[in-house]
NUFIGU-629428 format. One record per atom (N, C-alpha, C): residue number from 1; residue in three letters; atom name; x, y, z. Coordinates in pm, whole numbers, padded with zeros to 5 digits. Layout:
N
resi|resn|name|x|y|z
NUM|ALA|CA|X|Y|Z .
...
***
This chain:
233
resi|resn|name|x|y|z
1|MET|N|-00810|08382|00958 .
1|MET|CA|-00806|08536|00902 .
1|MET|C|-00658|08539|00966 .
2|THR|N|-00578|08575|00814 .
2|THR|CA|-00422|08572|00853 .
2|THR|C|-00394|08703|00930 .
3|ALA|N|-00427|08831|00934 .
3|ALA|CA|-00389|08968|01023 .
3|ALA|C|-00439|08906|01157 .
4|ALA|N|-00554|08848|01208 .
4|ALA|CA|-00594|08821|01319 .
4|ALA|C|-00484|08752|01396 .
5|LEU|N|-00429|08621|01286 .
5|LEU|CA|-00342|08544|01368 .
5|LEU|C|-00211|08599|01380 .
6|ALA|N|-00143|08691|01310 .
6|ALA|CA|-00027|08712|01295 .
6|ALA|C|-00019|08856|01417 .
7|LEU|N|-00117|08937|01466 .
7|LEU|CA|-00138|09033|01566 .
7|LEU|C|-00151|08915|01694 .
8|GLY|N|-00241|08843|01713 .
8|GLY|CA|-00274|08732|01780 .
8|GLY|C|-00133|08690|01869 .
9|ASP|N|-00085|08615|01759 .
9|ASP|CA|00044|08598|01761 .
9|ASP|C|00164|08629|01865 .
10|ASP|N|00161|08768|01791 .
10|ASP|CA|00293|08879|01858 .
10|ASP|C|00257|08873|01980 .
11|ALA|N|00091|08922|02039 .
11|ALA|CA|00071|08938|02139 .
11|ALA|C|00124|08851|02223 .
12|LEU|N|00007|08738|02223 .
12|LEU|CA|00044|08621|02263 .
12|LEU|C|00202|08564|02304 .
13|VAL|N|00282|08584|02225 .
13|VAL|CA|00437|08520|02217 .
13|VAL|C|00458|08644|02319 .
14|LEU|N|00462|08756|02291 .
14|LEU|CA|00532|08807|02384 .
14|LEU|C|00481|08864|02567 .
15|SER|N|00345|08816|02565 .
15|SER|CA|00325|08804|02703 .
15|SER|C|00370|08668|02747 .
16|HIS|N|00385|08608|02710 .
16|HIS|CA|00488|08452|02755 .
16|HIS|C|00598|08493|02817 .
17|ARG|N|00660|08577|02748 .
17|ARG|CA|00819|08594|02774 .
17|ARG|C|00795|08694|02871 .
18|LEU|N|00735|08771|02866 .
18|LEU|CA|00723|08886|02991 .
18|LEU|C|00656|08810|03102 .
19|GLY|N|00589|08702|03080 .
19|GLY|CA|00537|08615|03214 .
19|GLY|C|00673|08541|03281 .
20|GLU|N|00724|08528|03189 .
20|GLU|CA|00867|08424|03249 .
20|GLU|C|00969|08588|03375 .
21|TRP|N|00973|08648|03353 .
21|TRP|CA|00998|08742|03459 .
21|TRP|C|00927|08693|03604 .
22|ALA|N|00786|08673|03634 .
22|ALA|CA|00727|08633|03744 .
22|ALA|C|00849|08609|03857 .
23|GLY|N|00860|08601|03964 .
23|GLY|CA|00977|08578|04020 .
23|GLY|C|01124|08612|04000 .
24|HIS|N|01185|08645|03913 .
24|HIS|CA|01310|08697|03867 .
24|HIS|C|01300|08860|03839 .
25|ALA|N|01232|08938|03835 .
25|ALA|CA|01227|09079|03812 .
25|ALA|C|01334|09146|03920 .
26|PRO|N|01395|09233|03894 .
26|PRO|CA|01501|09304|03992 .
26|PRO|C|01462|09375|04105 .
27|VAL|N|01328|09445|04084 .
27|VAL|CA|01264|09479|04241 .
27|VAL|C|01091|09433|04172 .
28|LEU|N|01025|09440|04318 .
28|LEU|CA|00894|09402|04309 .
28|LEU|C|00817|09499|04229 .
29|GLU|N|00853|09597|04223 .
29|GLU|CA|00778|09712|04151 .
29|GLU|C|00770|09645|03970 .
30|GLU|N|00875|09617|03962 .
30|GLU|CA|00892|09573|03805 .
30|GLU|C|00761|09442|03794 .
31|GLU|N|00817|09359|03892 .
31|GLU|CA|00750|09220|03884 .
31|GLU|C|00635|09279|03810 .
32|VAL|N|00550|09328|03913 .
32|VAL|CA|00414|09392|03904 .
32|VAL|C|00394|09407|03776 .
33|ALA|N|00466|09544|03712 .
33|ALA|CA|00473|09626|03630 .
33|ALA|C|00444|09550|03483 .
34|LEU|N|00570|09420|03456 .
34|LEU|CA|00560|09343|03368 .
34|LEU|C|00447|09266|03364 .
35|ALA|N|00426|09212|03501 .
35|ALA|CA|00258|09135|03460 .
35|ALA|C|00168|09210|03401 .
36|ASN|N|00160|09344|03462 .
36|ASN|CA|00003|09387|03388 .
36|ASN|C|00047|09413|03256 .
37|ILE|N|00152|09426|03193 .
37|ILE|CA|00231|09441|03054 .
37|ILE|C|00172|09322|02990 .
38|ALA|N|00190|09199|03077 .
38|ALA|CA|00193|09070|03009 .
38|ALA|C|00041|09061|02978 .
39|LEU|N|-00051|09071|03096 .
39|LEU|CA|-00206|09040|03088 .
39|LEU|C|-00264|09124|02981 .
40|ASP|N|-00233|09263|02992 .
40|ASP|CA|-00273|09327|02861 .
40|ASP|C|-00257|09276|02735 .
41|LEU|N|-00089|09245|02685 .
41|LEU|CA|-00137|09173|02570 .
41|LEU|C|-00160|09056|02565 .
42|LEU|N|-00209|08950|02708 .
42|LEU|CA|-00290|08848|02673 .
42|LEU|C|-00406|08854|02625 .
43|GLY|N|-00480|08949|02691 .
43|GLY|CA|-00657|09021|02674 .
43|GLY|C|-00613|09034|02512 .
44|GLN|N|-00490|09136|02479 .
44|GLN|CA|-00536|09133|02317 .
44|GLN|C|-00518|09020|02200 .
45|ALA|N|-00429|08924|02307 .
45|ALA|CA|-00443|08807|02194 .
45|ALA|C|-00560|08693|02246 .
46|ARG|N|-00625|08674|02314 .
46|ARG|CA|-00743|08637|02351 .
46|ARG|C|-00828|08665|02217 .
47|LEU|N|-00867|08794|02212 .
47|LEU|CA|-00968|08866|02116 .
47|LEU|C|-00938|08853|01992 .
48|LEU|N|-00815|08879|01966 .
48|LEU|CA|-00763|08858|01834 .
48|LEU|C|-00775|08655|01779 .
49|LEU|N|-00719|08609|01850 .
49|LEU|CA|-00705|08459|01811 .
49|LEU|C|-00894|08417|01772 .
50|SER|N|-00987|08484|01872 .
50|SER|CA|-01068|08425|01879 .
50|SER|C|-01158|08470|01736 .
51|MET|N|-01098|08596|01689 .
51|MET|CA|-01129|08594|01543 .
51|MET|C|-01063|08541|01457 .
52|ALA|N|-00980|08417|01475 .
52|ALA|CA|-00935|08379|01371 .
52|ALA|C|-00976|08176|01384 .
53|GLY|N|-01028|08181|01507 .
53|GLY|CA|-01035|08037|01581 .
53|GLY|C|-01090|07999|01699 .
54|ASP|N|-01045|07874|01721 .
54|ASP|CA|-01068|07885|01885 .
54|ASP|C|-00934|07935|01943 .
55|GLU|N|-00967|07996|02043 .
55|GLU|CA|-00821|08078|02079 .
55|GLU|C|-00739|07909|02158 .
56|ASP|N|-00795|07848|02260 .
56|ASP|CA|-00755|07776|02311 .
56|ASP|C|-00675|07662|02209 .
57|GLU|N|-00732|07634|02114 .
57|GLU|CA|-00645|07549|02034 .
57|GLU|C|-00573|07611|01937 .
58|LEU|N|-00562|07751|01873 .
58|LEU|CA|-00457|07847|01840 .
58|LEU|C|-00355|07828|01919 .
59|ALA|N|-00368|07848|02053 .
59|ALA|CA|-00273|07888|02124 .
59|ALA|C|-00169|07726|02163 .
60|TYR|N|-00238|07627|02169 .
60|TYR|CA|-00193|07541|02288 .
60|TYR|C|-00162|07407|02189 .
61|LEU|N|-00256|07407|02060 .
61|LEU|CA|-00233|07277|01970 .
61|LEU|C|-00166|07317|01882 .
62|ARG|N|-00130|07434|01792 .
62|ARG|CA|-00053|07422|01681 .
62|ARG|C|00071|07390|01685 .
63|GLU|N|00141|07362|01563 .
63|GLU|CA|00283|07353|01569 .
63|GLU|C|00379|07483|01546 .
64|GLU|N|00451|07437|01607 .
64|GLU|CA|00546|07592|01588 .
64|GLU|C|00548|07642|01470 .
65|ARG|N|00559|07558|01346 .
65|ARG|CA|00565|07635|01189 .
65|ARG|C|00430|07712|01176 .
66|ALA|N|00343|07687|01257 .
66|ALA|CA|00232|07733|01259 .
66|ALA|C|00174|07866|01285 .
67|PHE|N|00291|07925|01386 .
67|PHE|CA|00273|08046|01465 .
67|PHE|C|00324|08156|01313 .
68|ARG|N|00231|08269|01346 .
68|ARG|CA|00301|08362|01282 .
68|ARG|C|00358|08496|01324 .
69|ASN|N|00399|08487|01462 .
69|ASN|CA|00456|08638|01492 .
69|ASN|C|00568|08642|01462 .
70|VAL|N|00602|08783|01471 .
70|VAL|CA|00734|08831|01410 .
70|VAL|C|00872|08756|01518 .
71|GLN|N|00972|08767|01455 .
71|GLN|CA|01072|08704|01544 .
71|GLN|C|01112|08749|01649 .
72|LEU|N|01142|08898|01639 .
72|LEU|CA|01152|09019|01761 .
72|LEU|C|01064|08922|01894 .
73|VAL|N|00946|08950|01907 .
73|VAL|CA|00880|08883|01999 .
73|VAL|C|00892|08753|02113 .
74|GLU|N|00984|08684|02023 .
74|GLU|CA|01025|08537|02069 .
74|GLU|C|01134|08563|02130 .
75|GLN|N|01232|08641|02108 .
75|GLN|CA|01362|08637|02145 .
75|GLN|C|01348|08606|02320 .
76|PRO|N|01474|08518|02372 .
76|PRO|CA|01497|08530|02484 .
76|PRO|C|01473|08634|02592 .
77|ASN|N|01444|08642|02725 .
77|ASN|CA|01448|08780|02774 .
77|ASN|C|01609|08802|02812 .
78|GLY|N|01692|08779|02775 .
78|GLY|CA|01833|08824|02849 .
78|GLY|C|01832|08876|03037 .
79|ASP|N|01889|08963|02976 .
79|ASP|CA|01944|09031|03101 .
79|ASP|C|01782|09141|03115 .
80|PHE|N|01730|09240|03190 .
80|PHE|CA|01645|09357|03200 .
80|PHE|C|01667|09397|03116 .
81|ALA|N|01808|09481|03069 .
81|ALA|CA|01832|09580|02969 .
81|ALA|C|01767|09540|02827 .
82|HIS|N|01794|09385|02783 .
82|HIS|CA|01760|09300|02696 .
82|HIS|C|01613|09309|02667 .
83|THR|N|01552|09290|02770 .
83|THR|CA|01431|09277|02778 .
83|THR|C|01323|09417|02757 .
84|ILE|N|01446|09509|02800 .
84|ILE|CA|01360|09648|02791 .
84|ILE|C|01390|09697|02621 .
85|ALA|N|01503|09648|02570 .
85|ALA|CA|01526|09679|02426 .
85|ALA|C|01424|09634|02354 .
86|ARG|N|01382|09522|02361 .
86|ARG|CA|01297|09453|02281 .
86|ARG|C|01164|09516|02313 .
87|GLN|N|01093|09550|02427 .
87|GLN|CA|00957|09598|02445 .
87|GLN|C|00970|09775|02390 .
88|LEU|N|01055|09860|02391 .
88|LEU|CA|01089|09936|02324 .
88|LEU|C|01071|09947|02170 .
89|TYR|N|01144|09813|02109 .
89|TYR|CA|01116|09804|01965 .
89|TYR|C|00956|09828|01950 .
90|PHE|N|00916|09715|02014 .
90|PHE|CA|00767|09662|02001 .
90|PHE|C|00686|09757|02039 .
91|SER|N|00683|09795|02141 .
91|SER|CA|00565|09891|02128 .
91|SER|C|00581|10053|02095 .
92|ALA|N|00678|10059|02034 .
92|ALA|CA|00726|10160|01946 .
92|ALA|C|00641|10149|01828 .
93|TYR|N|00671|10021|01816 .
93|TYR|CA|00577|09965|01633 .
93|TYR|C|00441|09963|01677 .
94|GLN|N|00396|09923|01794 .
94|GLN|CA|00262|09854|01816 .
94|GLN|C|00156|09981|01813 .
95|ARG|N|00210|10080|01908 .
95|ARG|CA|00124|10180|01930 .
95|ARG|C|00072|10249|01784 .
96|PRO|N|00157|10313|01717 .
96|PRO|CA|00143|10341|01590 .
96|PRO|C|00052|10255|01491 .
97|LEU|N|00082|10156|01505 .
97|LEU|CA|-00007|10038|01434 .
97|LEU|C|-00162|10051|01484 .
98|TYR|N|-00194|10044|01588 .
98|TYR|CA|-00325|10043|01668 .
98|TYR|C|-00389|10167|01627 .
99|GLU|N|-00307|10269|01626 .
99|GLU|CA|-00345|10405|01594 .
99|GLU|C|-00404|10396|01476 .
100|GLN|N|-00325|10385|01356 .
100|GLN|CA|-00397|10383|01246 .
100|GLN|C|-00536|10233|01227 .
101|LEU|N|-00532|10144|01302 .
101|LEU|CA|-00650|10066|01278 .
101|LEU|C|-00760|10127|01347 .
102|ALA|N|-00713|10225|01424 .
102|ALA|CA|-00822|10221|01565 .
102|ALA|C|-00898|10360|01475 .
103|SER|N|-00861|10424|01369 .
103|SER|CA|-00896|10519|01308 .
103|SER|C|-00960|10521|01178 .
104|GLY|N|-00928|10350|01151 .
104|GLY|CA|-00993|10278|01004 .
104|GLY|C|-01101|10272|01024 .
105|GLY|N|-01192|10173|00928 .
105|GLY|CA|-01310|10123|00933 .
105|GLY|C|-01293|10005|00939 .
106|SER|N|-01165|09889|01032 .
106|SER|CA|-01136|09749|00951 .
106|SER|C|-01230|09703|01084 .
107|VAL|N|-01230|09541|01089 .
107|VAL|CA|-01300|09464|01185 .
107|VAL|C|-01197|09481|01299 .
108|PHE|N|-01107|09543|01314 .
108|PHE|CA|-01014|09559|01413 .
108|PHE|C|-01006|09714|01519 .
109|ALA|N|-01104|09790|01380 .
109|ALA|CA|-01116|09922|01505 .
109|ALA|C|-01145|09965|01667 .
110|GLY|N|-01229|09849|01692 .
110|GLY|CA|-01284|09867|01823 .
110|GLY|C|-01190|09841|01943 .
111|LEU|N|-01119|09698|01854 .
111|LEU|CA|-00981|09619|01945 .
111|LEU|C|-00908|09722|01942 .
112|ALA|N|-00845|09797|01865 .
112|ALA|CA|-00758|09867|01876 .
112|ALA|C|-00766|09998|01911 .
113|ALA|N|-00902|10088|01933 .
113|ALA|CA|-00906|10172|02016 .
113|ALA|C|-00885|10190|02190 .
114|LYS|N|-00940|10025|02208 .
114|LYS|CA|-00870|10022|02351 .
114|LYS|C|-00777|09964|02385 .
115|ALA|N|-00678|09894|02281 .
115|ALA|CA|-00530|09854|02295 .
115|ALA|C|-00470|09960|02277 .
116|VAL|N|-00489|10065|02238 .
116|VAL|CA|-00421|10176|02195 .
116|VAL|C|-00372|10267|02382 .
117|LYS|N|-00465|10261|02405 .
117|LYS|CA|-00430|10310|02535 .
117|LYS|C|-00342|10205|02657 .
118|GLU|N|-00354|10080|02619 .
118|GLU|CA|-00243|10002|02674 .
118|GLU|C|-00113|10008|02659 .
119|VAL|N|-00122|10013|02489 .
119|VAL|CA|00004|10003|02462 .
119|VAL|C|00103|10170|02449 .
120|ALA|N|00038|10243|02491 .
120|ALA|CA|00064|10367|02517 .
120|ALA|C|00146|10384|02660 .
121|TYR|N|00098|10332|02780 .
121|TYR|CA|00183|10268|02914 .
121|TYR|C|00278|10182|02848 .
122|HIS|N|00270|10092|02788 .
122|HIS|CA|00352|10003|02737 .
122|HIS|C|00510|10054|02716 .
123|GLN|N|00481|10162|02633 .
123|GLN|CA|00548|10205|02512 .
123|GLN|C|00646|10345|02655 .
124|ASP|N|00553|10388|02747 .
124|ASP|CA|00617|10468|02819 .
124|ASP|C|00652|10407|02941 .
125|HIS|N|00640|10287|02963 .
125|HIS|CA|00732|10183|03065 .
125|HIS|C|00875|10190|02954 .
126|ALA|N|00871|10153|02866 .
126|ALA|CA|01006|10136|02829 .
126|ALA|C|01102|10215|02778 .
127|GLU|N|01044|10318|02762 .
127|GLU|CA|01108|10443|02733 .
127|GLU|C|01180|10486|02840 .
128|HIS|N|01106|10486|02967 .
128|HIS|CA|01143|10524|03086 .
128|HIS|C|01317|10418|03126 .
129|TRP|N|01231|10314|03151 .
129|TRP|CA|01404|10216|03153 .
129|TRP|C|01498|10245|03078 .
130|THR|N|01457|10278|02934 .
130|THR|CA|01610|10274|02870 .
130|THR|C|01653|10399|02908 .
131|LEU|N|01574|10512|02903 .
131|LEU|CA|01665|10622|02958 .
131|LEU|C|01717|10596|03074 .
132|ARG|N|01660|10522|03173 .
132|ARG|CA|01711|10532|03331 .
132|ARG|C|01855|10459|03318 .
133|LEU|N|01862|10303|03242 .
133|LEU|CA|01973|10268|03197 .
133|LEU|C|02061|10332|03121 .
134|GLY|N|02040|10357|02988 .
134|GLY|CA|02105|10408|02881 .
134|GLY|C|02169|10570|02947 .
135|ASP|N|02128|10609|03018 .
135|ASP|CA|02174|10744|03143 .
135|ASP|C|02222|10739|03266 .
136|GLY|N|02234|10573|03261 .
136|GLY|CA|02299|10577|03427 .
136|GLY|C|02448|10545|03440 .
137|THR|N|02456|10423|03475 .
137|THR|CA|02600|10431|03543 .
137|THR|C|02637|10352|03401 .
138|ASP|N|02785|10326|03404 .
138|ASP|CA|02850|10258|03271 .
138|ASP|C|02792|10144|03237 .
139|GLU|N|02792|10062|03355 .
139|GLU|CA|02732|09927|03301 .
139|GLU|C|02600|09902|03302 .
140|SER|N|02469|10017|03333 .
140|SER|CA|02391|10008|03268 .
140|SER|C|02378|10027|03143 .
141|HIS|N|02457|10144|03098 .
141|HIS|CA|02493|10203|02981 .
141|HIS|C|02539|10095|02874 .
142|ASP|N|02626|09999|02926 .
142|ASP|CA|02671|09896|02809 .
142|ASP|C|02572|09783|02784 .
143|ARG|N|02483|09770|02902 .
143|ARG|CA|02366|09660|02870 .
143|ARG|C|02285|09698|02768 .
144|MET|N|02253|09848|02781 .
144|MET|CA|02159|09886|02740 .
144|MET|C|02166|09883|02578 .
145|GLN|N|02308|09921|02572 .
145|GLN|CA|02333|09909|02431 .
145|GLN|C|02365|09811|02342 .
146|ARG|N|02422|09686|02449 .
146|ARG|CA|02401|09573|02411 .
146|ARG|C|02308|09549|02332 .
147|GLY|N|02150|09530|02432 .
147|GLY|CA|02019|09521|02394 .
147|GLY|C|01986|09575|02287 .
148|VAL|N|02008|09693|02240 .
148|VAL|CA|01976|09752|02129 .
148|VAL|C|02032|09724|02015 .
149|ASP|N|02146|09668|02039 .
149|ASP|CA|02211|09644|01908 .
149|ASP|C|02228|09501|01875 .
150|ALA|N|02186|09410|01976 .
150|ALA|CA|02140|09257|01928 .
150|ALA|C|01995|09236|01885 .
151|LEU|N|01922|09316|01941 .
151|LEU|CA|01773|09323|01882 .
151|LEU|C|01764|09398|01748 .
152|TRP|N|01867|09512|01723 .
152|TRP|CA|01825|09597|01572 .
152|TRP|C|01786|09490|01459 .
153|ARG|N|01827|09385|01454 .
153|ARG|CA|01834|09281|01298 .
153|ARG|C|01676|09247|01313 .
154|PHE|N|01595|09217|01428 .
154|PHE|CA|01477|09148|01436 .
154|PHE|C|01362|09265|01337 .
155|THR|N|01444|09383|01372 .
155|THR|CA|01287|09453|01387 .
155|THR|C|01275|09490|01186 .
156|GLY|N|01351|09508|01124 .
156|GLY|CA|01247|09500|01016 .
156|GLY|C|01170|09454|00937 .
157|GLU|N|01141|09292|00992 .
157|GLU|CA|01000|09211|00980 .
157|GLU|C|00893|09308|01015 .
158|LEU|N|00911|09368|01143 .
158|LEU|CA|00768|09428|01216 .
158|LEU|C|00710|09541|01091 .
159|PHE|N|00785|09570|00974 .
159|PHE|CA|00739|09612|00854 .
159|PHE|C|00710|09597|00761 .
160|GLU|N|00700|09471|00725 .
160|GLU|CA|00659|09347|00631 .
160|GLU|C|00514|09386|00614 .
161|PRO|N|00449|09419|00510 .
161|PRO|CA|00282|09415|00481 .
161|PRO|C|00232|09276|00511 .
162|VAL|N|00132|09294|00618 .
162|VAL|CA|00021|09167|00682 .
162|VAL|C|-00091|09155|00568 .
163|GLU|N|-00116|09077|00515 .
163|GLU|CA|-00263|09072|00471 .
163|GLU|C|-00409|09065|00513 .
164|GLY|N|-00443|09181|00473 .
164|GLY|CA|-00579|09214|00568 .
164|GLY|C|-00545|09306|00633 .
165|LEU|N|-00420|09400|00658 .
165|LEU|CA|-00430|09529|00751 .
165|LEU|C|-00421|09652|00649 .
166|GLU|N|-00487|09734|00675 .
166|GLU|CA|-00482|09848|00567 .
166|GLU|C|-00431|09954|00652 .
167|ILE|N|-00283|09935|00615 .
167|ILE|CA|-00192|10010|00736 .
167|ILE|C|-00081|10070|00609 .
168|ASP|N|-00073|10209|00678 .
168|ASP|CA|00062|10289|00545 .
168|ASP|C|00178|10251|00616 .
169|TRP|N|00235|10136|00579 .
169|TRP|CA|00338|10083|00587 .
169|TRP|C|00484|10190|00600 .
170|ARG|N|00485|10267|00518 .
170|ARG|CA|00596|10344|00518 .
170|ARG|C|00551|10465|00626 .
171|SER|N|00477|10497|00653 .
171|SER|CA|00445|10588|00763 .
171|SER|C|00492|10549|00882 .
172|LEU|N|00423|10406|00901 .
172|LEU|CA|00428|10348|01039 .
172|LEU|C|00612|10327|01083 .
173|ARG|N|00654|10276|00949 .
173|ARG|CA|00822|10247|00995 .
173|ARG|C|00885|10389|00999 .
174|SER|N|00826|10494|00961 .
174|SER|CA|00934|10646|00977 .
174|SER|C|00831|10671|01073 .
175|ASP|N|00746|10685|01141 .
175|ASP|CA|00688|10691|01292 .
175|ASP|C|00770|10638|01390 .
176|TRP|N|00798|10524|01362 .
176|TRP|CA|00878|10398|01455 .
176|TRP|C|01009|10445|01460 .
177|LEU|N|01090|10499|01358 .
177|LEU|CA|01239|10523|01364 .
177|LEU|C|01248|10641|01459 .
178|GLU|N|01165|10756|01345 .
178|GLU|CA|01177|10851|01481 .
178|GLU|C|01129|10869|01620 .
179|SER|N|01045|10776|01667 .
179|SER|CA|01016|10750|01804 .
179|SER|C|01141|10695|01853 .
180|VAL|N|01208|10602|01843 .
180|VAL|CA|01293|10496|01861 .
180|VAL|C|01441|10588|01885 .
181|SER|N|01457|10652|01754 .
181|SER|CA|01576|10760|01752 .
181|SER|C|01602|10808|01859 .
182|ALA|N|01464|10923|01889 .
182|ALA|CA|01449|10985|01994 .
182|ALA|C|01477|10954|02113 .
183|VAL|N|01417|10873|02153 .
183|VAL|CA|01449|10770|02281 .
183|VAL|C|01582|10729|02326 .
184|LEU|N|01678|10676|02181 .
184|LEU|CA|01793|10650|02242 .
184|LEU|C|01920|10768|02213 .
185|ASP|N|01847|10850|02178 .
185|ASP|CA|01947|10993|02182 .
185|ASP|C|01915|11051|02315 .
186|ARG|N|01821|11101|02366 .
186|ARG|CA|01798|11118|02502 .
186|ARG|C|01889|11014|02609 .
187|ALA|N|01846|10881|02539 .
187|ALA|CA|01941|10812|02675 .
187|ALA|C|02078|10807|02660 .
188|THR|N|02167|10857|02559 .
188|THR|CA|02273|10847|02544 .
188|THR|C|02327|10705|02482 .
189|LEU|N|02227|10671|02427 .
189|LEU|CA|02276|10556|02323 .
189|LEU|C|02258|10522|02202 .
190|THR|N|02357|10492|02098 .
190|THR|CA|02360|10456|01956 .
190|THR|C|02284|10435|01900 .
191|LEU|N|02181|10472|01805 .
191|LEU|CA|02141|10387|01711 .
191|LEU|C|02212|10294|01646 .
192|PRO|N|02161|10205|01622 .
192|PRO|CA|02254|10057|01531 .
192|PRO|C|02315|10095|01386 .
193|THR|N|02437|10111|01352 .
193|THR|CA|02479|10137|01227 .
193|THR|C|02547|09980|01191 .
194|GLY|N|02573|09988|01039 .
194|GLY|CA|02641|09874|00978 .
194|GLY|C|02591|09803|00985 .
195|PRO|N|02578|09667|00929 .
195|PRO|CA|02520|09564|00874 .
195|PRO|C|02405|09555|00957 .
196|GLN|N|02383|09597|01066 .
196|GLN|CA|02266|09569|01136 .
196|GLN|C|02161|09651|01165 .
197|SER|N|02216|09750|01056 .
197|SER|CA|02135|09868|01010 .
197|SER|C|01992|09895|00903 .
198|GLY|N|02016|09775|00838 .
198|GLY|CA|01913|09707|00727 .
198|GLY|C|01990|09664|00637 .
199|ALA|N|02096|09668|00617 .
199|ALA|CA|02155|09573|00488 .
199|ALA|C|02139|09436|00501 .
200|TRP|N|02130|09397|00625 .
200|TRP|CA|02082|09254|00644 .
200|TRP|C|02003|09218|00730 .
201|THR|N|01889|09197|00760 .
201|THR|CA|01797|09173|00862 .
201|THR|C|01697|09032|00908 .
202|ALA|N|01722|08999|01008 .
202|ALA|CA|01646|08868|01013 .
202|ALA|C|01524|08896|01024 .
203|GLY|N|01401|08759|00979 .
203|GLY|CA|01264|08782|01003 .
203|GLY|C|01212|08694|00925 .
204|ALA|N|01141|08611|00963 .
204|ALA|CA|01059|08548|00839 .
204|ALA|C|00945|08434|00936 .
205|GLY|N|00908|08530|01084 .
205|GLY|CA|00775|08465|01150 .
205|GLY|C|00693|08492|01116 .
206|ARG|N|00646|08549|00982 .
206|ARG|CA|00526|08555|00995 .
206|ARG|C|00482|08450|00821 .
207|GLN|N|00589|08352|00833 .
207|GLN|CA|00602|08254|00718 .
207|GLN|C|00589|08116|00791 .
208|GLY|N|00606|08169|00917 .
208|GLY|CA|00633|08033|01004 .
208|GLY|C|00742|07999|01063 .
209|ILE|N|00862|08055|01031 .
209|ILE|CA|01014|08035|01037 .
209|ILE|C|01034|08083|01154 .
210|HIS|N|01105|08025|01243 .
210|HIS|CA|01136|08079|01394 .
210|HIS|C|01266|08052|01427 .
211|THR|N|01290|08136|01556 .
211|THR|CA|01442|08081|01563 .
211|THR|C|01481|07991|01720 .
212|GLU|N|01563|07919|01750 .
212|GLU|CA|01547|07815|01791 .
212|GLU|C|01499|07790|01960 .
213|PRO|N|01498|07915|01992 .
213|PRO|CA|01492|07931|02140 .
213|PRO|C|01310|07944|02129 .
214|PHE|N|01247|07939|02016 .
214|PHE|CA|01152|08004|02014 .
214|PHE|C|01071|07821|02020 .
215|GLY|N|01080|07723|01970 .
215|GLY|CA|01049|07562|01979 .
215|GLY|C|01049|07519|02130 .
216|ARG|N|01159|07599|02198 .
216|ARG|CA|01159|07529|02363 .
216|ARG|C|01038|07617|02448 .
217|MET|N|00995|07735|02405 .
217|MET|CA|00894|07848|02456 .
217|MET|C|00783|07793|02425 .
218|ILE|N|00757|07718|02333 .
218|ILE|CA|00642|07664|02283 .
218|ILE|C|00618|07537|02362 .
219|ALA|N|00708|07474|02349 .
219|ALA|CA|00720|07324|02421 .
219|ALA|C|00641|07344|02581 .
220|GLU|N|00720|07478|02661 .
220|GLU|CA|00689|07495|02801 .
220|GLU|C|00563|07552|02801 .
221|MET|N|00518|07645|02683 .
221|MET|CA|00413|07730|02701 .
221|MET|C|00274|07614|02662 .
222|GLN|N|00255|07514|02587 .
222|GLN|CA|00147|07431|02554 .
222|GLN|C|00200|07288|02670 .
223|HIS|N|00279|07253|02759 .
223|HIS|CA|00299|07133|02796 .
223|HIS|C|00225|07107|02870 .
224|LEU|N|00120|07157|02989 .
224|LEU|CA|00002|07145|03061 .
224|LEU|C|-00096|07110|02995 .
225|HIS|N|-00149|07200|02876 .
225|HIS|CA|-00265|07186|02788 .
225|HIS|C|-00282|07022|02715 .
226|ARG|N|-00118|07021|02667 .
226|ARG|CA|-00135|06905|02594 .
226|ARG|C|-00106|06738|02713 .
227|SER|N|-00076|06790|02796 .
227|SER|CA|-00091|06664|02923 .
227|SER|C|-00155|06632|02942 .
228|HIS|N|-00277|06701|02934 .
228|HIS|CA|-00428|06690|02990 .
228|HIS|C|-00507|06733|02895 .
229|PRO|N|-00529|06641|02786 .
229|PRO|CA|-00624|06685|02684 .
229|PRO|C|-00717|06688|02716 .
230|GLY|N|-00837|06808|02711 .
230|GLY|CA|-00995|06762|02719 .
230|GLY|C|-01032|06821|02895 .
231|ALA|N|-00918|06861|02938 .
231|ALA|CA|-00948|06879|03098 .
231|ALA|C|-01007|06977|03117 .
232|SER|N|-01100|07035|03215 .
232|SER|CA|-01165|07167|03271 .
232|SER|C|-01121|07183|03375 .
233|TRP|N|-01109|07322|03398 .
233|TRP|CA|-01072|07374|03522 .
233|TRP|C|-01148|07421|03644 .
***
């Protein structure tokens, strides 16, 4: 199922990226918060991938070009502000997406109704830190702005229609832009303009074309499973 694979891969890959903060988060409270968000996403990924096939095989035995996640979620963590910018963009998209799915009659309705509550926390967490960093010191403001600018070109792919998802994509994009713009404005940050504002956007992850860091991430994520095929724990 194309849609289940796309949504499941988004959640799986972002979960792994957030899990990379274990032992490296700036404070213990954030270590716990990021781990909890990662676990929420992993739970979503398991349900979605199980709708498309064997979840373990799909996670650990596919080649890079077989993954269908958007390129945004595979971007390296960078500094903490970079991670928060990525989380702001993605959670502000995932929440209205799941709200639409939960209100419809698709096979994703039940999953989406549960997941939207989790994503509401993810979005609140990202907005809190965007405001705190953007309207903080000169250094935190500059780092947050750099993260917002660097990842903007990956956001266009979020709104490309996915086969099997009955979504009002124009409305979804409008809701996302309104939400993100309001947060950036409150955080004294500037909405990216110029080439990054939409004249050119990156993104072909849904077609299996990924950025260079993704290959290294997948190799790390799949290493143990591939090293011990058929092992049980």
